[in-house]
C-alpha positions, 0 to 999 in steps of 0.5 A: 694070311689072310687072301694071299692068294691072288684068284680069290676075290676078296669077298669075305662072306663068299662061301665056295665049295670044295670043287671051287676050292679044289680047281683054285688051289689045285690040291685035290678033293680027297685031298681036302677031305683028308686034310680037314681030318688031320687038321682041326684048322681045317673045318668047313662049314657045311651047309643045311645039305651037308656040302662043306663050304669054304670061306676065304680063311679056309681057303688060305689055310689050305693054301698055306697048308700045301706050301708046308707040306709039299713045298717044304716037305714038312711032315704032319705033325709039323705042319700042324705046330707051324700053322698053329704057331702062324695062326696064334701069332706066335714065334713072329713079332707082330709089331715094328718095336718087337723086330727092332727088339729082336734085332738089338738083342741079336746085335748084342748077343754078336758082339759079346760073341765077338769080345769072348772070340778077341780074348783068346 
C-alpha cells in the first residue's frame, strides 16, 4: 500500500501537517480528525507543540480509507476490517507461488463441479 498517492514526494521521513494532508488527499481536516478517533491504523505522531505530523505511510492510510469509505461505500466497521487485512497481508497472496497455488485449487474445484454436473 506504500506510496500510492502520486502527489506525495517519496521521502520516508518527511512529515506533513494536517493542512498539507487535507490538501494532498482532498479530505477535510475535520474528517481526518474523526478518522483518527475511529481507525486505530491512523495515528499521526505529534510534535513537541502537540501538532499532528503525518508520514507518507499515514497518508497512504488516509488515501485507502477515502477509497473504502467514499468510493466503495463500506461502513466504518467494514473499512476497519479490510484495512487491517491489507496492512497485515491477510486475504491476499504474498508471492507468485501462493497465487499459483490458489489458481490451481480453483481450477481443481471447477473441474470437480463440472464432473459432478456431467454425471447428472
